[in-house]
N, C-alpha and C positions, 0 to 999 in steps of 0.2 A: 619346876620344870626346867630342863636344861637349855632349851632354845624355843623360839617362836617361829611359826610359819606365818608370814605376812602374805596377803593376797591383794594384788592390784585388781580389785573386784569389778570395777566399771566395765572392763572388757573381758573378764574371765567367763568362759562358756559355762553354762549351768551343769553340763555333764562333768566338767572338771571340778566344779564346786562340790558336787555330790561325792566324788572320789575323795576330796579333801575332808569332807564331813565324816565319812566312814573311817578314814585314817586317823582323824583327831581322836575319836572315841576309842578305836581299837588300840592305838599306840599311846593314848593319853598325852597328846601333844597339843599345846595351845595353837589354835588357828584363828587369826584375826583378819577379817576382811575390811579393807579400806575402800570407800567409795564416796562419790559426791551425791549419792541418792540413798534413800532408806533401803536397807536390805533385810529381808526376813531370813533368819537362820534357824536351824532346828534347835530345840532345847538341849543344851549340853553345857557342862561346866568348862569344856575345852574350846568351845566355839563362840566367838563374839564378833561384832562389827562396829566400825567407827564411821560415822558420816562426817565428811569434811565439806567445806564450802565448794561451790562449783567454780570452775576456772581451770585454765591451762596449767597442767602439772601440779595442781594442788594436792591431789591424792598421792602422786609420786613423791612429792616433797614430804608429805606427812609420813610416808613409809620410811624414807631415808632418815628423817629426824628420829623416829622411834626405834628403828632396828638396832641390834647389837651384833658384834662380830660373832659368827657361828650360826646366826639365824638363817632362815631360808625365805626367799621371796618368790612368789609365783607371779610371773609377768611375761607378756609378749612384747613389752616396751624395751627395746634394746638399750637406749640411753639410760633408762632406769636400771637395767641389769648392770650396766657399766658402773653406775654410782654405787650400787649394792656391793659389787665385787671390790671396789676401791675401799669400801668401809669394812671389809673383812668378812662379809656374809656371802651366801650362795644365792644364785638365781636360776630358776627352772621355768622353762616356757610351758604353756598349756599343751604343747605337742611333745613334751618330754625331753627337750634340748636343755642340757645343763650348761649354762654359760660359765666359763672359767677365765682366769687371768690369761691363759694361753690362747683362747679362741674369741674373746670378746671384741678385740680390735678388728678382726676379720669380719665379724657380724656387723659391727658398726660401719665398716667400709662398704659392705654389700648393701646395707640399708640405705646409706647415703646415695649410692649409685642407682638403686631402684627408685628412690625419691626423685632423683634427677630425670630418669627415664619417664616416670609418670608425669612430672612437671612439664616436660617437653612434648608430651602427647605420644611418645614412641610406644609407651606401654601403659595399659590401663588396668585397673583392678588390683586386688591384693592376693593373698594366699587363698588356696581352695578352702572350702568349708571344712570344719573339724568333723572327722568321721569316727566310727567306733574303733578303728585301728589306732588313730591318733590318741584317743582317750585311753586305750589299753597301754600304749607306749608311755603316756604320762603316768599312769598308775604304776607301771613297772619302775620307771625312773624315780618316782616319789618313794616307792617301797625300798629301792636300793639306797637312796639318800637316808631315809629314816633308820634303816637297819644299821648303816655305818654310824650315824650320829648318836644312836641310842645305845651303842655297845659300851 
């Protein structure tokens, strides 16, 4: 298989995992979920999971250690996406945002600013819940990535 799709699975929405499972079998691409809890995955030679120890950034570090240039990582963790890009791989959010060398620094700056606002009490909460439109946007972005990568 030419590349692997790694999933930061602890925070990955189930609807996004379902899209990934279908894509793995349809496109015959390895999808590996990394989490610090047991994950049940559908029976498929293309889908597997790895359970890592609990702890801050343990799953993120496991992904970065295992991935290769050209791989794809599904994550909403912007610092992880930055590490992935620096290693020559690609990162896609569960909402379909493809992080690139050109846009990752902007995303990191916005994340840090929002963390400061939340920390000071000016702003509370996070992004809105994932909806069907977000899942469709993710599915389309994943399909575009896979189509380019498998040519």
